[in-house]
N, C-alpha and C positions, 0 to 999 in steps of 0.2 A: 719465604721468606717475611715474617711479622716485623716493624719495626715500631717499638715503642720509644715516644720521647718521651723524656720525665724534664720539665720548665719550673720555674724558668730564672728565680733569683739566685745568686749565691749566698751559701751556708744557711737554705732552708731544710737542708734533709732531701734532697736527691738523688745521691750517690748511695747513703745510707737505704732510703727507699728500694733502687735499684738492686740493692745487695740481697734484702730481705727479699724482692721477686723473684732473685736467680735462686736462690735458697730453697725457696716453695717450689718454683719450678722444674728443679733439681730434684727435690725430695719426693715429689707425687706426680711428676710424667717420666717419659722418655725421652720429649723433645731436648735439644740441643739450644743453650740459651748463650749466648755471651753481651759481656759490657762492650761499649764503645762510642768513643765519644767523636761529637762532629769535629773535634781542633786536633785528633791527637795527631794527625799526619803534618797538620800544619806546624804543633808544636815540638815536632820531629824536626820538619826542616827548621825550624826557627833557630832550635840550638845547634846544628848545623852550619849554621848561618853566623851563628853568635855567640857560641860557648866561648869561645877566645875572647869576650869581650866582658865573659862573667855570666851569660844568660844560663844558666842551671838544667837539667834536666826538668820533662813538666810533673816527673812524679813526685819530685822534691817542691816545687809549688802546692802539691795537692796532701803534703804532709801535714801536721800538726806544727812541722817547725817553719818550713815553707812558706806556708799558705798565709804570714804576716809579712813575707817580705814579696808578695804578685805586685805591688802598688810602692816600690821602695826605686826611684832610680838607680840604674848602674852607672857606677861612674863614669866607665870607659865608653857609653853610649849614651847618655843622657838622658834615658830613655826607660820606662818601668819594665818588666816581664809583660804586663798585661797590656802596655803601646803598642812593643814590640809585633805581640799575636795580633793584636788588629790592625796594624800597618802593612804587614805583611800578606795577613789574610785578605786585605782590601784589595792591594797588587795584585794578590795570585786572582782572587775575583774578577777584578779588571782584564783579565785573558777571558777567564770562562765564569760566570757569576757563581754558575753549578757546582765547579769543582769541589767543593767537600762536601754538599749532600748528596752528589752522586758518589764519592769515595767509599761512602758506609755500605749502600746494596753494592757495588761492584768488588769488596775487598773482606765481604762477611759471607757463611755460607750456613752458621746458625739458621737451628728454626726461627729462636727468635735472638732479636738485636736490641737492646736498651740503650739506649743514647740519654745519659743522666745530664747532658749539656745545651738540650733545647732552650735557644734564647733568640732563635730569628724565623719567621715566617716562611722563608724557604726551607728549614730545617722542619718544620712542622708539615709541610706540606707532605716531604717524603715519610710521612711516618704514619702506618696503619690505625694507632692508636694514642692519645698525647696523654699525661697525669700531669695535674701543677699541682707540685707539694709547696706549701704555703707555711712558713711558720712565721705567728705573728706578733713573736716576743723577737725577732729578728728585724732589727734595722736597715734601712737601704743600704747596701758597700760605701765607702766612701770611694777615692778617684776614678780614675776610667774604666770602664767596662762595657761589656754588651748586654745587659740586664734590663735595659729600658723598652726595646723595640718591641714585647710582647706587654708592656704595661695595661693596654687595653685591651688586650687581646680575651674576650668569654667564651669561646667554642671548644674549649679544652673536654674531651671526652670523661673525661672524671679529674675532681680535687679532693686531694688528702692534704687534711689539716693536721700538721704537725705542732702542734699544742700542748702535747701531753709528754713522756716518758718513752722511751724509745721501744719499749712493751706494745704499749699502743700503737705506737708508728709502724710496729711489726703487723699488729692485727688488722689495721688498715688496708696497708700494703696485700697485703694475701689477700682480702676479702676484692680489692680491684684484679688480683692476680686471676682469682676464681671466677669473676665475671668475663675477662678478658678471655681464659681459656673456654669459656662456656660457649664464646659470643666466634671463637676463632675452628672450636672442632678439629684441632690438631691432632692426631692419633699417630702415632708412629706404627 
């Protein structure tokens, strides 16, 4: 299994880049590929624990409607969804710091797994390849986030600048994908 981490700031085009990579791999190889979030299991646990207090499923907060509500406090608990995810994530990491990073490799069986929410050094340490997607038009996110840990990290394997239209981003993602595929030389 090859893990590709895409980081790091919110709203810079990481998920879109991951989708373009997945499309390219599926159209041009026989490899299995899937998108997996480092935090998906965490967010599912949080919804189970706090859904009755207004926390919605992670997919809602990834939608256009829900994205703006990530940093809005839920009245019944007095925390935002992001604050809940961070606090519960830290609590579980207090038991075993590598819980979330280990789960990705342990629960996926595809040839390639893409994690478009790579925001921590620990997650990067689990990646075979790392891609920094950067949109110079996007300001830093307001409110609590996990976006700052990799602020000074300079050892990304690839940089994709998302400063044009979607077709340009697609071409850039495909160029990186071709290079990674040539390096891993995985053929079914």
